[in-house]
C-alpha positions in Angstrom: -23.7 41.5 -27.6 -27.1 40.2 -27.1 -29.0 40.4 -23.8 -29.4 36.7 -23.5 -25.8 35.9 -23.4 -24.8 38.5 -21.0 -27.8 37.1 -18.5 -26.1 33.7 -19.0 -23.1 34.7 -18.2 -23.9 36.5 -14.7 -23.1 35.2 -11.3 -24.8 35.1 -8.1 -23.4 34.4 -4.6 -24.7 31.2 -2.7 -24.4 28.3 -0.2 -24.5 25.3 -0.1 -26.2 23.7 2.7 -27.6 19.6 2.9 -30.5 18.4 5.1 -30.1 15.4 7.7 -26.4 14.8 6.1 -28.7 12.8 3.1 -27.2 13.1 -0.1 -28.4 16.3 -2.2 -27.1 19.6 -1.4 -29.5 23.0 -2.4 -28.4 26.2 -2.9 -29.7 29.5 -0.3 -29.1 33.5 -0.4 -26.4 33.8 2.0 -28.5 37.4 2.9 -25.2 39.0 3.7 -23.8 36.0 6.1 -20.5 35.1 5.6 -21.2 31.3 6.5 -18.0 29.0 6.5 -18.4 25.3 5.9 -19.7 23.0 8.7 -21.8 25.9 10.3 -25.6 25.3 11.1 -27.4 27.6 10.0 -31.4 28.4 9.8 -33.1 28.3 6.4 -36.9 29.2 5.4 -38.6 26.2 3.7 -41.7 25.4 2.4 -42.3 23.2 5.3 -41.4 26.1 7.6 -37.8 26.9 9.4 -35.6 24.3 9.3 -31.7 23.6 10.7 -29.3 22.6 8.4 -25.5 22.2 7.8 -23.7 24.1 5.2 -21.6 21.8 3.1 -19.7 24.8 1.1 -19.2 28.3 2.2 -20.2 31.4 0.0 -19.1 30.8 -3.7 -20.5 32.3 -7.1 -22.4 29.6 -9.8 -24.4 30.9 -12.5 -27.4 32.1 -12.4 -28.9 30.1 -14.8 -28.2 27.0 -12.7 -30.2 28.1 -9.8 -34.0 27.6 -9.2 -35.7 30.5 -8.5 -36.8 31.8 -6.0 -33.9 31.4 -4.2 -34.8 31.2 -0.2 -32.5 33.6 2.0 -30.7 32.1 4.9 -32.5 33.6 8.6 -29.9 33.5 10.3 -26.6 31.4 12.0 -27.7 29.2 14.6 -27.6 30.3 17.9 -27.1 28.6 21.4 -31.0 28.1 21.7 -31.7 26.8 18.3 -28.7 23.9 18.9 -30.9 23.3 22.4 -34.1 23.0 20.5 -32.2 20.6 18.0 -31.2 18.4 21.2 -34.7 18.4 22.3 -36.5 17.2 18.8 -33.7 14.7 18.9 -34.9 13.2 22.4 -38.9 13.2 21.0 -37.7 11.4 18.1 -36.4 8.5 19.6 -39.5 8.6 22.4 -41.3 8.8 18.8 -39.9 6.3 17.3 -40.4 3.3 19.9 -43.9 4.3 20.2 -44.6 3.8 16.8 -42.9 0.7 17.1 -45.4 -0.6 19.9 -48.6 0.9 18.3 -47.7 -1.2 14.3 -47.3 -4.1 16.3 -50.9 -3.6 18.5 -52.7 -3.0 15.2 -50.9 -5.8 13.0 -49.6 -3.7 10.2 -47.2 -5.2 7.8 -44.7 -2.1 7.8 -41.6 -1.4 9.0 -40.4 1.6 10.7 -37.5 3.2 9.7 -36.9 6.7 10.8 -39.1 9.9 12.6 -38.1 13.3 12.0 -39.3 16.4 13.7 -39.4 19.8 12.2 -37.5 22.7 13.9 -40.4 24.5 14.6 -42.2 21.6 16.7 -45.4 21.3 15.0 -44.9 18.7 12.8 -43.5 15.0 12.9 -42.8 12.4 10.0 -42.5 8.6 10.2 -41.0 6.9 7.1 -41.4 3.3 6.6 -41.3 0.7 3.7 -43.5 -2.0 3.1 -43.8 -4.4 0.1 -47.9 -3.7 -0.8 -50.0 -0.9 0.2 -50.8 0.0 4.2 -54.2 0.9 5.6 -52.3 3.7 8.3 -55.9 5.4 9.7 -55.7 4.3 12.3 -52.3 4.4 13.2 -52.5 8.1 12.4 -55.2 8.7 14.7 -53.6 7.1 17.7 -50.1 8.9 17.1 -52.1 12.1 16.8 -53.4 11.8 20.1 -50.2 11.1 21.8 -48.3 13.8 20.2 -50.8 16.3 20.3 -49.6 18.0 16.9 -49.6 17.3 12.8 -48.5 13.6 12.2 -47.2 12.6 8.2 -46.4 9.1 7.6 -44.6 8.5 4.3 -43.7 4.9 2.3 -40.0 4.7 1.1 -38.1 2.5 -1.1 -35.4 0.3 -0.2 -32.9 2.4 -1.8 -34.3 5.5 0.3 -34.1 3.6 3.4 -30.3 2.3 2.6 -29.4 6.2 2.2 -31.1 7.2 5.5 -29.7 4.3 7.6 -26.0 4.2 6.2 -23.6 1.3 6.4 -20.5 -0.2 4.6 -21.1 -1.8 1.4 -19.0 -4.8 0.1 -16.5 -3.1 -1.1 -15.8 -1.8 2.3 -16.2 1.8 2.1 -19.7 3.6 3.1 -22.1 3.6 0.9 -22.5 6.3 -2.0 -25.7 6.8 -1.5 -25.6 8.2 2.4 -22.3 9.8 1.3 -22.0 11.9 -1.9 -25.0 11.1 -4.4 -27.6 13.9 -4.8 -29.9 11.5 -6.7 -30.2 8.0 -7.6 -29.6 7.2 -11.1 -31.0 4.2 -13.1 -28.7 1.2 -13.4 -29.5 -2.4 -15.9 -28.3 -5.3 -16.2 -26.8 -4.2 -19.4 -24.1 -2.0 -17.7 -22.7 -5.3 -16.3 -22.5 -6.9 -19.5 -21.0 -4.3 -21.4 -18.1 -4.3 -18.4 -17.8 -7.9 -18.5 -19.1 -8.6 -15.0 -21.6 -11.5 -13.2 -24.5 -11.6 -14.4 -25.5 -13.2 -11.1 -27.8 -10.3 -9.4 -26.1 -11.9 -5.5 -23.1 -10.3 -7.5 -23.8 -7.0 -8.4 -26.2 -6.1 -5.8 -25.8 -4.2 -3.1 -27.4 -4.4 0.3 -30.7 -2.9 -0.4 -31.3 -5.7 -2.7 -31.0 -3.8 -5.7 -28.0 -3.3 -8.8 -25.1 -1.0 -7.4 -24.9 2.3 -7.8 -21.4 2.3 -8.8 -22.4 0.2 -11.8 -22.9 3.7 -13.5 -19.7 5.4 -12.8 -17.6 4.3 -15.5 -20.5 2.7 -18.0 -19.8 5.9 -20.2 -15.8 4.8 -20.5 -16.8 1.2 -20.9 -18.8 2.8 -24.3 -16.0 4.7 -25.5 -13.8 1.8 -25.3 -16.0 -0.8 -27.0 -16.3 1.8 -30.2 -12.2 1.4 -30.4 -11.9 -2.5 -30.7 -14.1 -5.2 -32.6 -16.0 -7.8 -30.7 -15.4 -10.7 -29.8 -15.7 -13.7 -32.5 -15.5 -11.1 -35.5 -13.7 -11.3 -38.5 -11.0 -8.9 -38.7 -8.2 -7.4 -40.8 -4.8 -7.5 -39.5 -1.2 -6.3 -40.8 -1.1 -9.8 -41.1 -3.6 -11.0 -42.6 -7.4 -12.1 -41.8 -8.7 -13.7 -38.8 -11.2 -14.4 -36.2 -11.2 -12.1 -33.0 -10.7 -14.6 -30.0 -10.5 -12.5 -26.7 -10.7 -8.4 -26.1 -9.5 -7.0 -23.6 -11.3 -3.5 -23.3 -9.0 -1.8 -20.5 -5.6 -2.9 -23.0 -7.4 -2.2 -26.0 -5.7 -5.5 -27.2 -6.9 -8.4 -29.2 -6.0 -12.1 -29.6 -6.8 -13.1 -33.5 -6.8 -16.0 -34.9 -5.1 -15.9 -38.4 -6.6 -17.5 -41.4 -2.9 -18.1 -42.9 -2.1 -20.1 -39.7 -1.6 -23.8 -39.9 -1.4 -24.2 -36.1 -4.0 -22.8 -33.3 -1.8 -20.0 -32.0 -3.3 -17.0 -31.4 -1.5 -13.4 -32.3 -2.3 -10.0 -29.9 -2.4 -7.2 -31.9 -3.4 -3.5 -30.7 -6.5 -1.9 -31.9 -5.1 0.2 -33.8 -3.4 -2.8 -35.5 -6.6 -4.6 -36.5 -10.1 -3.6 -38.2 -13.5 -5.1 -38.2 -14.6 -6.3 -42.1 -18.2 -4.8 -42.3 -21.0 -7.6 -43.2 -18.5 -10.1 -41.5 -16.5 -13.3 -42.9 -17.4 -13.3 -47.0 -18.5 -16.8 -48.5 -16.5 -19.1 -49.8 -14.7 -17.7 -53.4 -15.0 -14.7 -52.6 -12.3 -11.7 -51.8 -12.6 -10.0 -48.4 -12.2 -6.0 -48.9 -9.4 -4.4 -47.6 -10.6 -1.8 -44.9 -7.4 -1.6 -42.7 -5.4 1.6 -43.1 -2.7 0.7 -40.4 0.3 3.3 -40.5 3.3 2.2 -38.0 3.8 4.3 -35.2 7.5 6.2 -35.2 10.1 4.4 -33.2 11.1 6.4 -30.6 15.0 6.9 -30.7 16.6 6.3 -27.4 17.7 9.0 -25.2 21.5 9.7 -24.9 22.5 8.5 -22.1 25.0 10.4 -19.6 28.5 9.9 -20.4 30.0 12.3 -17.8 31.3 9.6 -14.8 32.8 10.8 -11.1 36.7 10.7 -11.3 38.4 7.9 -9.0 40.1 9.5 -6.2 42.4 7.1 -4.3 42.2 7.8 -0.4 45.0 9.3 1.4 47.7 7.1 3.2 46.5 8.5 6.5 43.1 7.5 6.3 44.2 3.6 5.5 43.3 1.8 9.2 46.5 0.7 10.5 45.3 -2.6 11.7 45.3 -4.0 8.0 49.2 -3.4 8.2 49.1 -6.0 11.4 47.5 -8.3 10.2 49.4 -8.7 6.9 52.7 -9.1 9.5 50.8 -11.3 11.4 49.8 -13.2 8.0 53.1 -13.0 7.2 54.8 -14.6 10.3 52.1 -17.4 10.0 53.2 -18.4 6.6 56.8 -18.2 7.6 56.2 -20.5 10.4 54.2 -23.0 8.7 56.9 -23.4 6.1 59.6 -24.0 8.7 56.7 -26.7 10.2 56.5 -28.5 6.7 60.4 -28.7 6.1 61.7 -32.3 6.6 64.0 -33.6 9.4 66.7 -34.9 6.9 66.6 -31.1 5.6 67.9 -29.6 8.7 69.9 -32.3 9.4 72.0 -31.7 6.1 72.2 -27.9 6.3 72.9 -27.3 10.1 74.4 -24.2 9.1 71.2 -22.5 7.4 69.3 -22.6 10.6 68.4 -19.2 12.0 71.1 -18.2 14.9 70.0 -17.9 18.2 68.5 -14.5 19.9 71.1 -13.2 22.8 69.8 -13.6 25.7 68.3 -10.8 28.0 70.5 -10.0 30.9 69.8 -11.3 34.2 68.0 -9.3 36.8 70.6 -8.5 39.7 67.8 -7.2 42.0 65.9 -10.3 41.5 66.2 -13.2 43.9 65.6 -16.9 42.3 63.8 -19.0 44.3 66.0 -21.7 46.0 63.6 -24.8 46.6 63.3 -24.9 42.7 66.1 -23.6 41.4 66.0 -22.4 37.6 62.2 -22.9 37.6 61.2 -19.3 36.4 63.9 -19.1 33.8 62.9 -22.5 32.2 58.9 -21.4 31.8 59.7 -17.9 30.5 62.5 -19.7 28.0 60.0 -22.5 27.0 57.3 -19.2 26.4 59.5 -17.8 23.9 60.8 -21.0 22.6 56.8 -21.7 21.1 56.0 -18.6 20.5 59.0 -17.5 18.0 59.1 -21.0 16.9 63.4 -20.7 16.5 66.0 -22.9 18.2 67.4 -22.0 20.8 69.9 -22.5 23.9 67.9 -23.3 27.5 68.4 -21.8 30.9 71.5 -23.6 32.2 72.8 -24.8 29.4 75.6 -24.0 26.7 74.9 -24.1 23.3 77.1 -26.7 21.6 77.1 -28.5 18.1 74.6 -31.1 17.4 75.7 -34.6 16.3 75.7 -36.2 13.2 72.3 -37.2 11.8 70.9 -34.9 14.8 69.6 -31.7 14.6 70.2 -28.4 16.7 66.6 -28.5 17.7 66.4 -32.1 19.1 70.2 -31.7 20.6 68.4 -28.7 22.5 65.3 -30.7 23.3 67.4 -33.8 25.2 69.8 -31.2 26.8 66.6 -29.7 28.1 65.1 -32.6 29.6 68.4 -33.8 30.8 69.1 -31.1 32.5 65.7 -30.8 34.4 65.9 -34.3 35.3 69.4 -33.5 37.3 68.4 -30.5 39.0 65.2 -32.7 40.5 67.6 -35.3 41.1 70.3 -32.9 42.9 67.4 -31.8 44.7 66.3 -34.7 46.0 70.0 -36.0 46.9 69.9 -32.5 48.9 
């Protein structure tokens, strides 16, 4: 095996770190430390020592993907290093307010964005935006006299400003540049045209005023899909004949075609593999268009055999059947009998008195019970009346003997007359007493 191939396949152990939680990550030599993600470490850069966040623990990468020389990790951040970081953050806030005052005093056309102090405290960097060039020489002198260290003013663009400040985009998510983008990719209005988006700059621009970075994400996929379908308005050949592509759907890979053979204006829907664009467009009058479609119908999928197994039916055991249902059925049958008895005409009952139901035997009187002498027979009459209304059957009333009804009179009506007659007599007897 050649030596070059051996070198390409060699691996090296690295850790990934990120400065100020902004975008791009860098490789550093772990220097024998086992560093977990989220741990703060001290690294050596061209600007000196810096405290950074580890975004990925120890891992192996190809040696060719690493830019040499690979700088080492000095140490894992200690408590003293964290205190120095807090002091530098307070200094950055104070420097931001002082710089804004000095900018207003000098009347400079610039907007301060952020301030950074290095870990060693010997350098302060001011980031600002401006529409043009700014003469800030006098400003640098004033700031150097106040902070007594090295001052650096750096002009940045609106995209870098959005990356530093951060925020929420129109999609409802944090800015891609401040969250995960390592570097800015070029974006153009051609991408929006290919993706069938609005060409209005206000709709396809981000908060920074530039075209949205997310237009770049799906550009390659759209370019691949465009190659598989004809353009809108192209002369195409289908399995049903020639026509014009009226509407193209890239995501679904479908085309609506107006066939030349159709007399009406109806459109037919075809898949991408069912048509093909004719090179050179529509031929002149009298010329026959070439045959360019090689359509092979897809084999129909055989329907899957359904499982014929069915769960066997099992009748419930008689013990499991609820008992209240039987009672309900009995009550329903008794109600039906009562309704039938009520519906019978009086003439029929009078013509056949023998078929009427026989009266039920009366209960034996209780010997120990002493009836009320003031109202004789009142309590017994009530009980028998309730029994009569419940069962709907005819029977003799208390203190009365059952006699045969007269002609043209039913047994029930005769008993009813006896009942009221006897009651009247008893009441009259009380009055006489």
